[in-house]
Steps between C-alpha positions, in 0.01 A plus 500: 500500500738569770250470783623209701727283687575151599708355763847531659795574279803285552817588319699201396836463328352330203141480373349153468557365161781751410807354334800433720851598407726222381719342756875578478662284244173376354416508136157583357365232271462650150177454314487261204681637197287732293198478724392738775465345844133416560328693779441276798179489702690646792599802292144557393379459853758756625388745242133460586591526869681830428185644334277373777730678752501815293121507470458398865236234414379435862381856524273440201255327739430842652375640171166333402341600834523867390261452210277260691475741798428782256221307334355423839516858606325607182216260575557307180519127430851395386500396132711488187589862525625450854740228360624748245560753782690234698710420190572871449601541869733205477674636192537850643624360832767292329595794277569698820713209636717481191527880478591519866810287462604678176477840672691373807766292325790723615375506860435122495852441373633644832227389745336196334757339269305172505204658313449381140634811330822576689580127508483493123223236484270749316613786275373846587367545148294186534345628826414838346352330194289275720374808689386667185336189354318424828373860522361484147338162575345639820348799321367280219326268747349804677375629168330166445316547828356832380567869498449551873763237575752654254437840654630353829773280357672791315570704814588181680768422243623855518526476875702178475753657259516827699565315824778282365675768285460817718301476819628192683781672689307819577255583776221440241603140455270328756201715387564399139504131596183545702333673204598215268341236731185706542472551126535127453194445718311767311592321174299199611213725590504680172532184293222315680258772597582779257581750773731566791314726743366222724850342520684810618473421871647149451776644275588750774525224761717283282717791404552590866631156563733516201627843611591357841683193351687710253620742768643205691663357192712813439734385782497129431869487399634740765251471789503758778145635464270458802236753394399322177422162661307677778301698247429188304389324819261784582368493139441127527290548818297771348427311175410194697236690688358657177472182302350301793246752629378709209302373201511661157157610367474386141355718215124515495338237280801261509438336836192321380650409170804329644494126544513349855856471625635736234540877496191678643318203648296587799336173630768432758673825605599347836704234310678761298563710818643196675720410200624857473597494869678171468690607191582831666650302795699293253632822345605630835667176607701487177628857507511608866760263644783566256429877518528477882830304482640752250410789734672330787810419297519684165775281356502426126385140548205589724415796274492263199273264692265786582483590129430136408232473767340824375480370144361163609241689698376656178294187414298471816443877483361468146282211614374702796418792275298264273316358805437853622322569170278194549678270259561198712585258222740743342667570829562120553641471150748779568595353835581170334786672315697546823602136559581457136730800511673370816564160346651659185712736700667214686693398194864581549524719183218715633638590838694799377223707350438843655310821443809705401 
């Protein structure tokens, strides 16, 4: 789903792995008579790299924390249904990424010609087909997690498609993106605990963060907006205070049933409070500095860095929300996704992914 971002976008004259034009006067070597030229490993690698860029794979590391934070907020122990919810979230997220580039292929041809569709490395029909298949797979996985999960996944899928096809460039765009991220957290709560009511506060906090990042991203190619980074900076400060100082009360009867260190455990609330405060500080440190720089100088590069910082901050925020619900082990598991995502994003082919 189109809820994310990665790092700075650098436009180059030629994508890594793309074929070069023949030099003047050179002749292409014909394939053996009667046989098609075999596909080389480099060609396969380039194709896989194009799909990885289209689907913005580094941003996938921000997805599992939604379901895990939702399970923690619901006061339920993560289990097989939580894994199905994570799988559903990943499919719907990637469906949104593919659909995003299909819907923006004309705009990208002018502003981002290096992207997989305008550069010709992936056909538009292939991207649209992938979006449809991934949406179906996401709904099927949610159905496997139970009716409550499917009841959340269906509007989530509808929000993803509505955002990419109709709402993205309207004033409702950031709100739609925030709703999608909040629904994703509720999907984890519904799949694991069978309900969403207890997870609504966490979904609202995560949605607020997503709203701020998306508002900044709307100027990532043109720059010029000071208000959006300032608003995002203020939102980051408010969210940091909320996740660090206020604990979520779990549904009655679930606190005692939860295992120590998982959702609802009560033997060491001071540990969970300290962990939530530390993760909240990590969230603020990740997001605040690039927002501040973009507010001082709202140029496209600094705006893009602010968007990337905001997306990377999603993981420590998810971890802080889990710790806030008393799920210390779950919060540490979510936090461990951050360094893995950073290492993956350092690959050259992954440096051009963006939210738009």
